[in-house]
C-alpha positions in Angstrom: -15.5 5.6 -37.7 -15.4 6.2 -34.0 -12.7 4.7 -31.8 -13.9 3.4 -28.5 -11.9 3.3 -25.3 -13.3 1.0 -22.6 -13.1 2.5 -19.2 -14.9 1.3 -16.1 -16.9 3.9 -14.3 -16.0 2.7 -10.8 -12.3 2.4 -9.8 -11.1 -1.2 -9.4 -7.7 -0.5 -7.8 -7.1 0.7 -4.4 -5.5 4.1 -4.2 -3.6 5.0 -1.1 -4.6 8.7 -1.4 -8.3 8.2 -1.7 -10.7 8.4 1.2 -11.8 5.3 3.1 -15.0 3.9 1.7 -18.0 2.9 3.8 -17.1 -0.8 3.7 -13.5 -0.2 4.6 -14.7 2.0 7.4 -16.8 -0.8 8.8 -13.7 -3.1 8.7 -11.8 -0.5 10.7 -14.6 -0.3 13.3 -14.5 -4.1 13.7 -10.7 -4.0 14.3 -11.2 -1.3 16.9 -13.7 -3.5 18.7 -11.0 -6.0 19.6 -10.6 -8.2 16.5 -7.1 -8.9 15.6 -5.8 -8.2 12.1 -3.3 -10.9 11.1 -2.6 -10.1 7.5 -3.7 -8.0 4.5 -7.4 -7.3 4.1 -9.1 -10.0 2.1 -10.2 -8.8 -1.3 -7.9 -5.8 -1.4 -5.2 -6.3 -4.0 -1.6 -5.0 -3.2 -1.1 -1.8 -5.1 2.2 -0.8 -6.7 3.7 2.6 -6.2 3.5 3.2 -10.0 0.8 1.6 -12.2 2.9 2.2 -15.4 5.9 0.0 -16.2 9.0 2.0 -15.2 11.2 0.2 -17.6 9.0 1.2 -20.5 8.9 4.8 -19.3 12.7 4.8 -19.1 13.0 3.4 -22.6 10.7 6.1 -23.9 12.6 8.8 -22.1 15.9 7.5 -23.6 14.4 7.5 -27.1 14.7 11.3 -26.9 18.1 12.3 -28.3 18.4 15.0 -25.7 18.2 12.5 -22.8 21.4 10.5 -22.1 20.8 9.4 -18.5 17.5 9.0 -16.6 17.6 8.5 -12.8 15.1 6.2 -11.1 13.6 9.3 -9.4 13.1 11.1 -12.7 11.5 8.0 -14.3 9.2 7.6 -11.3 8.1 11.3 -11.4 7.4 11.1 -15.1 5.4 7.9 -14.6 3.4 9.4 -11.8 2.7 12.6 -13.7 1.6 10.5 -16.7 -0.8 8.5 -14.4 -2.3 11.7 -13.0 -2.7 13.3 -16.5 -4.4 10.2 -17.8 -6.7 10.0 -14.8 -7.6 13.7 -15.1 -8.4 13.6 -18.8 -10.3 10.3 -18.4 -12.5 11.8 -15.6 -13.2 14.9 -17.6 -14.1 12.8 -20.7 -16.3 10.6 -18.5 -18.5 13.6 -17.8 -19.3 13.8 -21.5 -19.9 10.0 -21.7 -22.3 10.2 -18.8 -24.1 13.1 -20.5 -24.7 10.8 -23.5 -26.0 8.1 -21.0 -23.0 5.8 -21.7 -20.5 4.1 -19.5 -17.8 3.7 -22.2 -15.5 6.5 -23.2 -15.4 7.2 -26.9 -13.1 9.4 -28.9 -15.7 12.1 -29.2 -15.7 12.3 -25.3 -12.0 12.9 -25.3 -12.4 15.5 -28.2 -15.2 17.3 -26.2 -13.0 17.4 -23.0 -10.0 18.7 -25.0 -12.1 21.4 -26.6 -13.9 22.4 -23.4 -11.1 22.5 -20.9 -8.3 25.1 -21.4 -5.7 22.9 -19.7 -6.0 20.5 -22.6 -5.6 23.1 -25.3 -2.2 21.8 -26.2 -3.8 18.5 -27.3 -6.1 20.1 -29.9 -5.7 18.3 -33.2 -3.7 15.4 -31.8 -6.5 12.9 -32.3 -7.1 13.8 -35.9 
């Protein structure tokens, strides 16, 4: 029985660190030509600093008996590191899904990414 994880191939959220797309570039050119920009760009959702719930991250951190206090900064850093990790492993697993001519990530794609990439060696056997 194969577990399936649905993941869109194209990003739906705006990321402040990513490059400007062609459509956004055209919007910037229109502003430079004299149009006034009175509010947020239509169709672009407001993005949070962290996409994971910080209260849940803090609760998970405090579940560890070695952790008694967790500052907001440490909770944010753990949340951001988790986001980056999930993004990295998902992108690597997506390569294997695309090789199989699929747009949906499956467990076997994650297994292939874990086996092929040395950075994920610590995860070997965790999905068994």
